[in-house]
C-alpha positions as a Markdown table, in Angstrom:
| # | Residue | x | y | z |
|---|---|---|---|---|
| 1 | Unk | 53.8 | 90.6 | 131.5 |
| 2 | Unk | 50.6 | 89.5 | 130.5 |
| 3 | Unk | 49.2 | 93.0 | 129.5 |
| 4 | Unk | 52.9 | 93.4 | 127.4 |
| 5 | Unk | 52.2 | 89.9 | 125.5 |
| 6 | Unk | 48.6 | 90.7 | 124.9 |
| 7 | Unk | 49.5 | 93.9 | 123.3 |
| 8 | Unk | 52.0 | 92.3 | 121.3 |
| 9 | Unk | 49.9 | 89.4 | 120.2 |
| 10 | Unk | 47.2 | 91.8 | 119.1 |
| 11 | Unk | 49.7 | 93.8 | 117.0 |
| 12 | Unk | 50.9 | 90.3 | 115.4 |
| 13 | Unk | 47.2 | 89.2 | 114.8 |
| 14 | Unk | 46.3 | 92.5 | 113.2 |
| 15 | Unk | 49.3 | 92.5 | 110.8 |
| 16 | Unk | 49.1 | 88.9 | 109.9 |
| 17 | Unk | 45.4 | 89.1 | 109.3 |
| 18 | Unk | 45.7 | 92.0 | 106.9 |
| 19 | Unk | 48.7 | 90.4 | 104.7 |
| 20 | Unk | 47.8 | 86.6 | 104.3 |
| 21 | Unk | 45.0 | 85.0 | 102.0 |
| 22 | Unk | 44.1 | 82.2 | 104.8 |
| 23 | Unk | 43.7 | 83.8 | 108.3 |
| 24 | Unk | 41.4 | 81.1 | 109.4 |
| 25 | Unk | 44.4 | 78.6 | 109.2 |
| 26 | Unk | 46.8 | 81.0 | 110.9 |
| 27 | Unk | 47.8 | 80.1 | 114.4 |
| 28 | Unk | 49.9 | 82.6 | 117.0 |
| 29 | Unk | 51.8 | 80.7 | 119.6 |
| 30 | Unk | 53.5 | 82.6 | 122.4 |
| 31 | Unk | 56.3 | 81.0 | 124.9 |
| 32 | Unk | 57.6 | 82.9 | 127.8 |
| 33 | Unk | 61.3 | 81.8 | 127.6 |
| 34 | Unk | 62.2 | 83.8 | 130.7 |
| 35 | Unk | 61.6 | 87.0 | 132.7 |
| 36 | Unk | 60.7 | 89.8 | 130.0 |
| 37 | Unk | 61.5 | 87.2 | 127.1 |
| 38 | Unk | 59.0 | 86.1 | 124.8 |
| 39 | Unk | 58.9 | 84.0 | 121.6 |
| 40 | Unk | 56.1 | 84.3 | 119.0 |
| 41 | Unk | 55.5 | 81.7 | 116.4 |
| 42 | Unk | 53.4 | 82.2 | 113.8 |
| 43 | Unk | 51.8 | 79.2 | 111.9 |
| 44 | Unk | 50.6 | 79.5 | 108.3 |
| 45 | Unk | 49.5 | 77.8 | 105.3 |
| 46 | Unk | 52.5 | 77.2 | 102.9 |
| 47 | Unk | 51.6 | 79.9 | 100.3 |
| 48 | Unk | 50.7 | 82.6 | 103.5 |
| 49 | Unk | 54.6 | 81.9 | 104.8 |
| 50 | Unk | 55.6 | 83.0 | 101.4 |
| 51 | Unk | 53.6 | 86.4 | 101.6 |
| 52 | Unk | 54.4 | 87.2 | 105.2 |
| 53 | Unk | 58.2 | 86.7 | 104.6 |
| 54 | Unk | 58.1 | 88.7 | 101.4 |
| 55 | Unk | 60.3 | 89.3 | 98.8 |
| 56 | Unk | 64.2 | 88.7 | 100.1 |
| 57 | Unk | 62.5 | 88.6 | 103.9 |
| 58 | Unk | 62.0 | 92.3 | 103.5 |
| 59 | Unk | 58.1 | 92.1 | 104.9 |
| 60 | Unk | 59.1 | 89.4 | 108.0 |
| 61 | Unk | 62.0 | 91.8 | 108.6 |
| 62 | Unk | 59.6 | 95.1 | 108.9 |
| 63 | Unk | 57.2 | 93.0 | 111.0 |
| 64 | Unk | 60.0 | 92.0 | 113.5 |
| 65 | Unk | 61.5 | 95.7 | 113.6 |
| 66 | Unk | 58.0 | 97.0 | 114.8 |
| 67 | Unk | 57.4 | 94.1 | 117.1 |
| 68 | Unk | 61.2 | 94.6 | 118.7 |
| 69 | Unk | 60.6 | 98.4 | 118.9 |
| 70 | Unk | 57.3 | 97.9 | 120.8 |
| 71 | Unk | 58.6 | 95.4 | 123.1 |
| 72 | Unk | 61.8 | 97.5 | 123.9 |
| 73 | Unk | 59.6 | 100.1 | 125.1 |
| 74 | Unk | 58.1 | 97.8 | 127.7 |
| 75 | Unk | 61.7 | 96.3 | 128.5 |
| 76 | Unk | 60.7 | 93.0 | 127.1 |
| 77 | Unk | 63.2 | 90.9 | 124.3 |
| 78 | Unk | 61.2 | 89.3 | 121.7 |
| 79 | Unk | 61.5 | 87.0 | 118.8 |
| 80 | Unk | 59.2 | 86.1 | 115.8 |
| 81 | Unk | 59.4 | 82.7 | 113.9 |
| 82 | Unk | 57.3 | 82.1 | 111.0 |
| 83 | Unk | 56.4 | 78.3 | 109.8 |
| 84 | Unk | 53.8 | 76.5 | 107.6 |
| 85 | Unk | 52.0 | 74.0 | 109.3 |
| 86 | Unk | 53.8 | 71.2 | 107.6 |
| 87 | Unk | 57.4 | 72.7 | 109.0 |
| 88 | Unk | 55.4 | 72.9 | 112.2 |
| 89 | Unk | 54.4 | 69.2 | 112.2 |
| 90 | Unk | 57.9 | 68.2 | 111.2 |
| 91 | Unk | 59.7 | 70.2 | 114.2 |
| 92 | Unk | 57.1 | 68.5 | 116.9 |
| 93 | Unk | 57.8 | 65.3 | 115.4 |
| 94 | Unk | 61.4 | 65.7 | 115.6 |
| 95 | Unk | 61.0 | 66.9 | 119.5 |
| 96 | Unk | 58.9 | 64.0 | 120.3 |
| 97 | Unk | 61.2 | 61.5 | 118.7 |
| 98 | Unk | 64.5 | 63.4 | 120.7 |
| 99 | Unk | 62.1 | 63.0 | 123.9 |
| 100 | Unk | 62.0 | 66.7 | 124.7 |
């Protein structure tokens, strides 16, 4: 599973770096949700979130489609979330307050 995760991670890093303005602020988090299930989370600068999502979400949709196609070839289910650092901090604060 690590080999598949690394391939998918490398693809996302390559695409994100080419499209965003501040790659030094980008973080890619990976969570194994179960056997053959992965969640990727890109945490970016606020301006880069808009760029990566694109007009009407078309850019993010295209990235997710290619990511899913690559994962399907390996029999893995994937999801991709795109957040700003501010949104991620709010999410983490809520999770901490809920005791999870």
